[in-house]
C-alpha positions, 0 to 999 in steps of 0.5 A: 500500500505504501509503495503505491504512494510513491509510484502512482500516476496522475490522470488529468482529464479535460472535462468540466465538473458535473459534465464528466464523460469518462473516469480514469484510474491508473497504476504504476505501469501506466506510461506518461503521455496524452490520449484522445478519447471519444465515447461513442456508445455506452453499454446497456442491458435489454428490455422486452415488453408485451404487445398492445392488447395482450393483457388487460389486467394484472389478474390475467392468468398466464398459464393453464398448466404447470410449465417452466419459464426460461430466461437467457441473456448471453451465458446467463440463464435461470428458470422458474416453475410456473404453476397452473393458474398463475396470474400476471401479477404473481408471475412478476413477483416470482421473477423478481424474487427468484434466488437465481435471477441474474438481473431481470426486473419485471414490471407492469405498466398501465397506459390508462386506455385499457392496455396493460404492458408487461415489461422486463429489463435485463442488467446484462450488457453487451452485444448478443446478450439481449434477453430471451424468454422461452417456456416448456408449455404445450400450446393447445387449441380451444378443444384442448388439442396440441397445436403444431406448426405446419411443416407444409407451409414452411417447406413450400416457402423454402421451395418457393424461395429456392426457386426464386433464387434459381430462376434466370431472368433474361433482359428481353423477357418483359412483363406482359410479353407473351413471347419467351425470347430466351426459351428459358421457361415462363416469364417470372413477372407474368407467372407471379401475376397468374399465381396471385390471381389463382390465389384470389379465386381460391382464397377463403372469406374473412370469416373463414380466415378468422376461424382458421386464425383462432385455431392457430393462435394460442390466445384463442381460448385464453392467455397462455405462457407464450404471452410472456415469452419472446421465443416461438411462433406465438410469442407475446413479448418483443424487443422494441427497436433500440432496446437490444443489449449493446456494447460500449464503444470508445475510440482511443487515439483513433482506434475503436474499442468495444467492450461488454461493459462501460469499464475498459480495463485492458484497452490501454496498459496501466489505465482503467477507463470508465465511460460515463456519457457519450461525447460530442467532442474528443476528450484529452487525457494527460497521464503524468507522475503523481507528484502531488501525492508524493509531496503530501506523503513526505510532508505528513511524514515530516509532521509526524516526525516533528510531533514525536521529537517534540514529545520526546524533548518535552518528556526529557527536560529538567523536572520532567518525568523522563529527565535523564532517562538514557533510553530517550537519548538513545532513541533520539540519536537513533532516529537522526542516524536513520534519517541520515543513513543511505537507504534503498538501491537508488543511484540518484538518491541516498537519503530523504534529505536528497528529496528536499527535507532539512533538519535544524539543530533541535532535530526538527524537519522542514520541507524545501519544495524547490529541491523536491521539484528538482528531485522529482525531475531527476528520478521519480521512479527511484523515490519508491525504493528509497522511501518504501522499498525492502531496504527503504527508510520506512522499513528501517524506521519500523525495525528501529521502533520495533526495538522500542515499542514491540512486545519485547521492546525497551519501552515495555521493559521500562514500563514494567520497571516503572510499574514495579517501582510504583508497586514498591512505593505504594507498599512502602507508603502503606507501611509508613501510613500504618506506622504513623497511625500507631504512633499517633495512637501512642501519642494520644494515649500518653497525652491522656495520661499526662492530662489525668496526672496534671489534674491530680497535681492541680487538686493536690496543690489546691489542698496544700494551699488551703492548709497553708492558709489556715496555719 
């Protein structure tokens, strides 16, 4: 962590505050230089919705039999079991609360005109990751018969398309011309007209078409699970134009780069580029050494060091509790020695004083910004080994202080010694107080006895005075 403070890179982005279009983080491998970046497109997830008229109420039943609904977005997939009689509202809650849900959110939107729309959004971004929903339910007609696709229609469609692709059209065969100049078969345009006319003669009326449609449509006898699917011939959900999942696209120095998220970690070595908003002009980015962080770190070190030295000086002054303590003097001398000693494997810098740090005769440090700036120009990459490398100043100071503050350090030894001295002093004080109490008691006893004898002597003196007065 400390190494990063001295190896960082600073990314300056030409953008206004509040109108950010990109965000960039750097590591120590980033190269200094300028980049021109455009955000062409942001990555987004997908959205599907029901067609108008499919649903009218949240209580619409979406399945008359038990089945499974499968959700896929790219490589992501989960499924839910849908019970017979499940309503649209219940299905929405079941989707949103599924433990396996990879980021699909279901909602109900009422347009106020009798149409209820079932919408689902997927958080999975990237081209090819558009949400797809399929089911395992069996489509049935109003009589309960299983509806199957008509292979004849598909085969005839395939055949007609194949025939159309293989027909050769001669430029001389004109529409409406009875003569086949190329002798290559019927004239395609005329053949198409004849086929359409034959279809008109044999086509059923509208009632018959409605009846046929009702037999094919899975919604003829009520809403089915196809109504909440995007796959299948009778799917009720579709992806609106522009709501497909898509990649993020940026251009770096004229090179277009795509990614399935808005964060590009591998586009430029040493940089992580996050696209925030599309741009209408090129954004300039300058990568340089993070001189500000290095300076702030050294200044914080100076402040902490001076605070510690000041505390040691105050504690060892005349009359202070640690005055004359040899451990404090040794610690102060060792700290100064460590600062002045060579550290790291740098050929440019030997000590912290090469970085603009100065020491006065009281042991206090100060910072020379001019010397620091010159040092940064001379060798930015060699500052980290000096300060935080295996043989750097930080490691040396940590080893030194561990001798004092570690579990078996001298400060703990001194603390234990002082604690024992305090305990001994308290015991001595208690014994002295006990002796003083006994001595006081003895004096009180003697005083009481003396007072009693003085009273007796006073009485005898009075008696003698009275006898002498009568003589």
